[in-house]
N, C-alpha and C positions, 0 to 999 in steps of 0.2 A: 832281691834288689834289682836284678835284671828286668823283671816284670815292671817294677816301679819306674825305672828309667825309660823303658819302652813306652809305657803309658804316658809319661810326661812328654816324650818326644812326639807321640801321636797327637796328643792334645795341642801342642804348639803348632804342628803342621796343620791341623784342622782349623785352629783359630786364625792362623795367617791366611789360609786359603779362603775362609769365610770373609775375612776383612777385605781381601782383594776382590772377591766376587761382588761384595756389597758396593764397593767403590765403582766397579764397572757397571753395575746395575743403575746406580745413580746417574752416571754419565750418560748411559743409554736413555734413561727417562728424560733427561734434560734435552737430549738431541731430538727425541721424538716430540717433546713439547714444542721445541722451536720449529720443527717441520710442520706440526699441526697448526701452529700459529700462522705460518705462511700460507698453508692451505685454507685456513679459515678466512684470512684476508682475501684470498683469490675467489673463493666461493661466494663470499659476501659481496664482492664487487660484481660478480656475474649475475647473481640472483636478486640482489637487493639494491644495486646501484650505489653501494658505499665505496667511494673512491679515495678516501683519505689514506695516505701512506703508500699509494701504488707506485710512486716513482722509485721508492727503495725496494719494492717487492720484486721487480724484474731486473735481471742482470743486464749489463750493457750489451751482451751478445745474444740476448733473448730472441727467440723465433717462435712463431706459432704457425703450424701447418694444418690446413684443412684438407681432409681426404673425402672426396665425393665420388659418385659413380662416374661422372664425366671428366673431372679434372681435379688437380690439387692446387692449392694456393698457399703462399708463404707470406707472412707479415712480420715486420720487425717491431721492436719495443715501442718506438714513437707512434707507429700506426695503431697498435693495440691500445696503448694508453689513450690516444685521441678518441678511439671508438668507445672505450669504457667511460671516459670522462663525459662524453655526450650522453651516456646512459645513466648519468647521475640521478639517484633516487627513483629510478624506474625499476619496479619489482617484476620479475619474471613469474609467470604462472606455471611453476613447475616444482617438483620435489627434488632437492639436491642432497646428495650423499657422496662421501668419499672414503676410500680406504687406501692405506699405504700397502702397495704391492710388494715392494722390496726396499730395504734400507741397509746401507753398508758404507762405512768409512766416509761419512760426510755427504753422501749422495742418496737420494730416495726417489722412487717412482711411485706416483699415486694415481689411482683411477677415480676421476670425478664424474659422477653420473647425474645428469639433469633430465628427469622424466617429465615430459609434457603429455598432454592428453593423447596425441596421435603419434608421437615419436620420442626417441631419447637421443640426447647429445652426450657423448662420452669423450672426456678429455683425459689424455695420459700426460701427467704433469711431472716434469723432472725438476727436483728441488736439490740445489747444491749449496754446500757451505761456502760462504765468502769470508773475507777477513773479519767482518763484523757480525753477520747473521746468516740466515739461510735465505737464498733467493731462488726464484723460479728462472730456470735457464731455457726451458723448452716446453711447449704444449703441442701435442698432436691431437687434433679433434676429428672424431668420426661421428656419423649419424646412423642410428638404427631404426 
């Protein structure tokens, strides 16, 4: 009888832990999907000139920093939006790829690489959860 009760207790613990882990996995998948959606919009704007929805993509405190050998430059949301909108429907001659470097509690850092024939542009993009969706809060751009 003791063995039977122990087996039942173990089964209940196993099932409850599995159900909890499954719920956590679903939440994580939806978070990653939302982050990927923001990154897809960003890379599509950069490489293909698709500018629809960009106003909501960047947070109000957004900043972009360029690091070059000689100096660094910082731009705000309105400056970056203005630049991207001027590039509407202009396709860059590069291969673009991104990967999420780290994701934790509503914030993610992604590495976006644009490979041109003679150089690469690498953007480190910070994506953070806002009250409605995920928005890009910062981009740090380097060139290789």
